[in-house]
C-alpha positions as CSV (number, residue, x, y, z in Angstrom):
1,M,-0.1,-0.2,0.2
2,S,1.4,3.3,-0.9
3,D,1.7,5.6,1.5
4,T,-0.5,8.9,1.8
5,K,-0.8,12.5,3.0
6,G,-1.3,13.5,6.6
7,T,-2.8,16.6,8.1
8,T,1.0,17.8,8.4
9,G,1.1,18.0,4.9
10,K,4.3,15.7,3.8
11,T,4.4,11.8,3.3
12,L,4.0,9.8,6.2
13,M,2.8,6.5,6.7
14,S,0.8,4.1,5.2
15,E,-2.8,2.2,6.4
16,G,-0.3,-1.3,7.2
17,R,2.3,0.6,8.8
18,T,0.2,2.7,10.8
19,S,-1.8,0.2,12.0
20,L,1.0,-1.8,13.1
21,L,2.8,0.8,15.3
22,G,-0.7,2.3,16.5
23,A,-1.9,-1.7,17.3
24,A,1.9,-2.6,18.7
25,L,1.7,1.0,20.8
26,S,-1.8,0.4,22.1
27,M,-1.8,-3.4,23.1
28,L,1.7,-2.4,25.6
29,G,-0.6,-1.6,28.8
30,P,-3.5,-4.5,28.3
31,F,-0.4,-7.2,27.5
32,S,1.4,-5.9,30.6
33,L,-1.3,-6.0,32.7
34,S,-2.5,-9.6,31.6
35,L,0.9,-10.8,30.9
36,Y,1.7,-11.0,34.5
37,T,-1.8,-12.3,36.1
38,P,-0.6,-15.7,36.2
39,A,2.3,-15.7,38.3
40,M,0.7,-13.4,41.0
41,P,0.3,-16.8,43.2
42,A,4.0,-17.5,42.6
43,L,5.1,-14.0,44.0
44,T,2.8,-14.3,47.0
45,A,5.5,-17.1,47.7
46,A,8.2,-15.9,46.5
47,F,8.2,-12.7,48.6
48,G,6.5,-14.3,51.6
49,T,3.2,-12.3,51.8
50,T,-0.5,-11.8,51.1
51,D,-2.4,-12.0,47.9
52,A,-3.9,-8.4,49.0
53,A,-0.3,-7.2,48.8
54,I,0.6,-8.8,45.3
55,K,-3.3,-7.9,44.5
56,A,-1.8,-4.0,44.8
57,S,0.6,-4.2,42.4
58,L,-2.5,-4.5,39.4
59,S,-4.1,-1.5,41.1
60,V,-0.6,0.3,40.9
61,F,-0.5,-0.3,37.6
62,F,-3.7,0.5,36.5
63,G,-4.0,3.9,38.7
64,G,-0.3,5.0,37.4
65,F,-1.6,3.9,33.3
66,A,-4.7,6.2,34.0
67,F,-3.5,9.6,35.4
68,A,-0.4,9.3,33.3
69,M,-2.3,9.5,30.1
70,L,-3.0,13.2,31.1
71,V,0.6,13.7,31.4
72,T,1.2,11.7,28.2
73,G,-1.0,13.2,25.6
74,P,-0.1,16.5,26.0
75,L,3.7,15.9,26.4
76,A,3.1,14.2,22.9
77,D,1.1,17.5,21.1
78,A,4.2,19.7,22.5
79,F,6.7,17.5,22.1
80,G,6.0,14.9,19.2
81,R,4.9,12.0,19.0
82,R,7.6,10.0,18.3
83,R,10.3,11.6,21.3
84,T,7.1,11.3,23.8
85,V,6.7,7.6,22.7
86,V,10.6,7.0,23.3
87,G,10.8,8.3,26.6
88,F,7.7,6.8,28.0
89,L,9.0,3.8,26.9
90,A,12.1,3.8,28.6
91,I,10.3,4.8,32.0
92,Y,8.7,1.6,30.9
93,V,11.9,-0.4,30.7
94,V,13.2,1.2,34.0
95,G,10.0,0.6,35.9
96,S,10.3,-3.8,34.2
97,F,13.8,-3.8,35.7
98,L,13.2,-2.7,39.2
99,A,9.9,-5.5,39.3
100,T,12.2,-7.9,37.7
101,F,15.2,-7.5,40.4
102,A,12.8,-6.8,43.2
103,D,13.8,-8.0,46.6
104,D,10.7,-7.1,48.6
105,V,7.0,-5.7,48.2
106,P,7.7,-2.1,47.9
107,M,10.0,-2.4,45.5
108,L,7.2,-4.4,43.2
109,L,4.9,-2.1,43.9
110,A,6.9,0.7,42.5
111,G,8.5,-1.2,40.0
112,R,4.5,-1.6,38.9
113,L,4.1,1.8,39.1
114,I,6.2,2.8,36.8
115,Q,5.7,0.9,33.9
116,G,2.0,1.8,34.2
117,I,3.6,5.3,33.7
118,G,5.5,4.6,30.7
119,A,3.2,1.9,29.4
120,S,0.3,5.0,29.7
121,V,2.1,6.7,26.2
122,G,0.6,3.8,24.0
123,L,-2.7,4.1,24.0
124,T,-2.5,8.0,23.3
125,V,-0.2,8.0,20.7
126,G,-1.5,4.7,19.1
127,R,-4.8,6.8,18.4
128,A,-3.0,10.0,18.2
129,I,-0.9,9.1,15.2
130,V,-4.5,7.9,13.0
131,R,-5.9,11.2,14.2
132,D,-3.0,13.1,12.4
133,Q,-3.4,11.2,9.2
134,F,-6.7,9.8,8.6
135,I,-10.1,10.3,8.9
136,G,-13.2,8.4,7.2
137,E,-13.1,5.1,6.0
138,P,-9.6,4.6,5.9
139,A,-9.4,5.6,9.7
140,A,-12.2,2.8,10.9
141,R,-10.2,0.6,8.9
142,I,-7.1,1.5,11.3
143,M,-8.9,1.7,14.5
144,N,-10.9,-1.7,13.7
145,M,-7.5,-3.5,13.7
146,I,-6.2,-1.9,16.5
147,G,-9.4,-3.2,17.8
148,I,-8.7,-6.7,16.8
149,M,-5.3,-6.5,18.1
150,L,-6.1,-5.2,21.5
151,A,-9.0,-8.7,21.4
152,V,-6.3,-11.4,20.8
153,G,-3.1,-10.1,22.5
154,P,-4.8,-9.6,26.2
155,A,-6.1,-13.2,25.8
156,I,-3.3,-14.5,24.6
157,A,-1.2,-12.9,26.9
158,P,-2.0,-14.8,30.0
159,T,-1.3,-18.0,28.5
160,F,1.7,-16.7,27.2
161,G,3.1,-15.8,30.8
162,G,1.8,-19.3,32.5
163,L,3.9,-21.0,30.0
164,I,6.9,-18.8,31.3
165,L,6.1,-18.9,34.4
166,H,5.8,-22.6,34.1
167,F,9.2,-23.2,32.0
168,I,11.0,-20.6,33.1
169,G,9.9,-18.7,36.1
170,W,8.1,-15.5,37.2
171,K,11.0,-13.4,36.4
172,A,11.5,-14.3,32.8
173,I,7.9,-12.6,32.5
174,F,9.2,-9.0,33.3
175,F,12.1,-9.9,31.3
176,T,9.8,-10.5,28.3
177,M,8.2,-7.1,29.3
178,I,11.5,-5.8,29.1
179,A,12.1,-6.9,25.3
180,F,8.8,-6.0,24.5
181,G,9.8,-2.3,25.1
182,L,12.7,-2.4,23.7
183,G,11.3,-3.8,21.0
184,L,8.4,-1.7,20.6
185,G,11.1,1.5,21.1
186,G,13.6,-0.1,17.8
187,L,10.0,-0.3,15.8
188,V,9.4,3.0,16.7
189,L,12.5,4.6,15.6
190,L,12.8,2.6,12.6
191,L,9.1,2.7,11.1
192,M,7.5,6.0,13.2
193,P,8.1,9.1,11.5
194,E,6.6,12.5,13.6
195,T,2.9,12.9,12.7
196,G,2.1,15.2,14.7
197,H,2.4,19.5,14.8
198,P,5.3,19.4,17.9
199,D,5.0,23.0,20.0
200,P,6.2,23.4,23.6
201,R,3.9,26.3,24.4
202,K,1.3,23.3,24.6
203,A,3.2,21.9,27.8
204,R,2.9,25.3,29.8
205,P,0.2,25.4,32.7
206,L,-1.8,27.6,31.2
207,P,-2.2,26.4,27.2
208,L,-2.5,22.5,28.7
209,A,-5.4,24.1,31.4
210,K,-7.1,25.9,27.9
211,A,-7.0,22.3,25.9
212,Y,-8.6,20.3,29.0
213,W,-11.2,22.8,29.5
214,R,-11.7,22.9,25.8
215,L,-12.1,19.0,25.3
216,L,-14.7,18.9,28.8
217,G,-16.4,22.1,27.2
218,S,-17.6,20.6,24.0
219,P,-20.5,18.6,24.0
220,H,-18.8,16.6,20.8
221,F,-16.0,15.4,22.1
222,M,-17.9,14.4,25.7
223,A,-20.7,12.7,24.0
224,A,-18.4,10.6,22.1
225,S,-15.9,10.1,24.6
226,L,-18.9,8.7,27.1
227,V,-20.1,6.5,24.7
228,I,-16.8,5.0,24.7
229,A,-16.3,5.2,28.1
230,A,-19.7,3.4,28.9
231,S,-19.6,0.9,26.5
232,V,-15.4,-0.6,27.2
233,G,-15.6,0.2,30.8
234,T,-18.3,-2.0,31.4
235,L,-15.6,-4.5,30.7
236,Y,-13.1,-3.4,32.8
237,A,-15.9,-3.6,35.7
238,L,-16.9,-7.1,35.0
239,A,-13.1,-8.8,35.3
240,S,-14.1,-7.7,39.0
241,I,-17.0,-9.1,38.8
242,L,-17.5,-12.0,36.8
243,P,-15.0,-14.3,39.0
244,F,-16.9,-14.0,42.3
245,V,-20.5,-14.8,39.8
246,L,-18.5,-17.6,37.9
247,I,-16.7,-19.2,40.7
248,N,-18.3,-18.9,43.3
249,I,-21.9,-19.1,42.2
250,A,-21.6,-21.0,39.1
251,G,-19.1,-23.1,40.3
252,L,-16.2,-22.9,37.9
253,T,-12.9,-23.7,38.7
254,P,-10.0,-21.0,38.5
255,S,-8.7,-22.6,34.9
256,Q,-12.4,-23.1,33.7
257,F,-12.7,-19.4,34.5
258,G,-9.4,-18.8,32.6
259,M,-10.5,-20.6,29.4
260,G,-14.1,-19.6,29.9
261,M,-13.4,-15.5,29.4
262,L,-12.9,-16.3,25.8
263,M,-16.3,-16.2,25.0
264,Q,-15.8,-12.6,25.8
265,T,-13.0,-12.0,24.0
266,G,-13.8,-14.3,21.2
267,L,-16.9,-12.8,20.5
268,Y,-15.4,-9.1,20.5
269,F,-12.6,-10.4,18.0
270,S,-15.6,-11.9,16.2
271,G,-17.2,-8.4,16.0
272,S,-13.7,-6.7,15.2
273,V,-13.8,-9.0,12.0
274,T,-17.7,-8.6,11.1
275,F,-16.8,-4.8,11.3
276,R,-14.3,-5.1,8.9
277,F,-15.5,-7.2,6.0
278,A,-19.2,-5.1,6.3
279,L,-16.7,-1.7,5.8
280,R,-16.9,-2.9,1.9
281,R,-20.8,-2.3,2.1
282,F,-22.0,-0.2,4.6
283,T,-20.2,2.8,6.5
284,S,-18.5,3.1,9.7
285,R,-21.4,5.5,11.1
286,A,-24.2,3.2,9.9
287,M,-22.8,-0.1,12.3
288,V,-22.8,2.4,14.8
289,G,-26.4,1.6,15.5
290,A,-25.8,-2.0,15.2
291,G,-23.6,-2.2,17.7
292,L,-25.4,-0.2,20.1
293,V,-28.3,-2.7,19.3
294,F,-26.4,-5.6,20.4
295,I,-25.0,-4.0,23.7
296,A,-28.6,-3.0,24.8
297,L,-29.4,-6.4,23.8
298,G,-26.8,-7.8,26.0
299,A,-27.7,-5.6,28.8
300,T,-31.2,-6.2,28.9
301,A,-30.6,-10.4,28.4
302,L,-27.9,-10.3,31.5
303,A,-30.2,-8.5,33.9
304,I,-33.5,-10.9,32.7
305,S,-30.9,-14.3,32.7
306,T,-29.6,-13.3,36.2
307,E,-33.1,-12.9,37.6
308,V,-35.4,-15.8,36.1
309,L,-32.7,-18.4,35.1
310,P,-30.0,-20.4,37.8
311,I,-26.7,-18.8,37.5
312,S,-24.8,-20.6,34.8
313,Y,-21.6,-19.9,32.5
314,L,-23.8,-20.0,29.7
315,S,-26.8,-17.6,31.3
316,V,-24.0,-15.1,32.7
317,M,-21.5,-15.1,29.5
318,L,-24.0,-15.4,26.6
319,P,-25.5,-11.7,26.9
320,V,-21.8,-10.7,27.9
321,G,-20.4,-11.9,24.6
322,L,-23.3,-9.6,22.7
323,F,-22.3,-7.1,24.8
324,A,-18.7,-7.0,23.8
325,F,-19.8,-8.2,20.3
326,G,-21.4,-4.8,19.8
327,I,-18.7,-2.7,21.6
328,A,-16.6,-3.8,18.4
329,F,-19.0,-2.4,15.7
330,V,-19.4,1.0,18.2
331,M,-15.6,1.5,18.9
332,P,-13.9,2.2,15.3
333,Y,-16.9,5.4,14.2
334,V,-16.8,6.9,17.7
335,T,-13.0,6.8,18.3
336,N,-12.6,8.7,15.3
337,A,-15.1,10.9,16.3
338,A,-14.3,12.2,19.2
339,L,-10.8,13.4,18.4
340,L,-11.7,14.7,14.4
341,P,-12.2,18.2,15.6
342,F,-8.9,18.8,17.4
343,P,-5.6,18.1,15.0
344,D,-4.1,20.5,17.0
345,I,-4.4,18.7,20.3
346,A,-5.1,15.1,19.3
347,G,-2.9,13.7,21.9
348,S,-4.8,15.8,24.8
349,A,-7.6,14.5,23.3
350,S,-6.4,10.8,23.0
351,A,-5.4,10.9,26.5
352,M,-8.9,12.3,27.9
353,M,-10.4,9.7,25.9
354,G,-8.3,7.3,27.3
355,F,-8.8,8.3,30.6
356,M,-12.5,8.5,31.0
357,Q,-12.4,5.3,29.7
358,M,-10.3,3.7,32.6
359,G,-12.0,6.1,35.1
360,S,-15.0,4.3,33.9
361,G,-14.1,0.9,34.7
362,L,-12.6,2.0,38.0
363,V,-15.9,3.8,39.0
364,T,-18.0,1.2,38.0
365,G,-16.3,-1.5,39.6
366,M,-16.4,0.6,43.1
367,I,-19.6,0.8,42.3
368,A,-20.1,-3.4,42.1
369,A,-18.2,-3.3,45.2
370,A,-20.5,-1.3,47.1
371,L,-23.5,-3.3,46.2
372,G,-22.2,-6.4,47.8
373,S,-23.6,-9.1,46.1
374,P,-22.0,-9.9,42.5
375,V,-25.1,-11.1,41.0
376,L,-26.9,-7.6,41.8
377,A,-24.1,-5.4,40.7
378,L,-24.4,-7.2,36.9
379,Q,-28.4,-6.4,37.0
380,V,-27.7,-3.0,37.9
381,V,-23.9,-1.9,36.3
382,V,-24.2,-3.6,32.9
383,P,-27.6,-2.5,32.2
384,A,-26.9,1.3,33.4
385,M,-23.9,1.5,31.4
386,G,-25.5,0.4,28.0
387,A,-28.3,3.0,28.5
388,I,-25.7,5.5,28.7
389,A,-24.0,4.2,25.8
390,V,-27.0,4.2,23.9
391,I,-28.1,8.0,25.5
392,C,-24.7,9.3,25.1
393,Y,-24.8,8.3,21.2
394,I,-28.0,9.8,20.5
395,W,-26.2,13.2,22.4
396,L,-23.8,12.5,20.1
397,R,-26.2,13.0,16.7
398,F,-27.5,16.2,18.3
399,A,-24.5,17.7,19.2
400,D,-23.0,17.8,15.8
401,R,-26.3,19.9,14.6
402,L,-24.7,22.6,17.5
403,P,-22.1,25.1,16.8
404,E,-19.0,25.0,18.6
405,E,-16.4,27.5,20.0
406,P,-13.8,27.6,17.0
407,S,-10.9,25.5,17.1
408,D,-7.1,27.1,17.2
409,E,-6.7,25.8,13.7
410,G,-9.7,27.9,12.2
411,G,-12.2,25.4,11.9
412,N,-15.2,24.8,13.6
413,A,-15.7,21.6,15.7
414,A,-19.4,21.1,14.6
415,E,-18.2,21.9,10.9
416,A,-15.7,19.3,11.7
417,G,-17.7,17.1,12.5
418,D,-20.1,17.1,9.8
419,D,-16.9,16.4,7.5
420,W,-16.4,13.6,8.9
421,S,-19.7,12.1,8.6
422,E,-20.0,13.0,5.1
423,S,-16.1,11.7,4.9
424,T,-18.0,8.3,6.0
425,Q,-20.2,7.9,2.9
426,R,-17.1,8.1,0.7
427,P,-16.0,4.4,0.9
428,A,-12.5,5.3,-1.3
429,A,-9.7,5.5,1.1
430,M,-8.4,9.6,0.9
431,K,-5.5,10.0,-1.4
């Protein structure tokens, strides 16, 4: 595939290369989280500590990942995508070394926190480099491929981590993360040119505050980001609910639970593949409605099945799978629609979107814990989040008809949204 012209006005990357780099960058955080989970019991024994202390290493990674995104986005706008990625990958590698050679739990927690901070650049820049270069169906195809890799990577990572643990030991899992970070840094240095408009002034406190205020004040951005936060955030919340439902109530063993989660991942992957084939006949915008129907059906079916049927693997996971299948249809269009009006601060926009996505999972997980009963949490949290996703997409369609504040590029956010809508009607890739 030949290279195409991006918003910078210079020759940048092909769709294939952007898909490769975007997927690899976006997968850094989820892969680092999932690869590590099989080693948690071994770490408990190795450090002579409690399960709660080792579980805290997941929380510090997640917290560092979520909050650092609010920094990586503006830095990518100010100093460039390439330089920021290389710098934060170096932080990630340092954190991996600390975790590898940790001799006590505090050092392990410090290493995981630093890892999370370094990994935060992946999701932020992985989306921003798409917005820098593409709109319309090319952007949707790239986001779809990133979604496929995000489904496959975290699904196989626990199996891979388990094999490493069995044949080599837990330290080798962190050595694998070091190799991943170094390899990704090499790919960036070799294959990724600068796609943004670096401007150091954007890192100053006042421009930074204005950028985030502009995003928070945009109905278009908030509506699109909340669609993503409500849909994808549900999957993060389910990660803290489903083990208690399927193991403690449905009676699955931990290994059966691990294999059983492939239904959620597999249906998300199937939805992503179906979306890619459907793009030949339908626009990405047209398929959002179908995705929201699956999300609504899954949420409603989960509330009903857990109320009227005995709790079993199928009564829970079939509706969850429908929900995940629908997300694959929603993500490509809505993600690109959120970023489109903000070419000058695409890094900050991607960061805020990612923070809302992670924050949604954290808040819904806390709500689920406060409800006490995991079954009640399924019946309340998932339908509520599905309803929020549908309502926010209706808000997004309405917001696109409202005037917005002019952007720094001299454009208009509403006009940009209209341009996006028109571009999705053109099946051919931008030249």
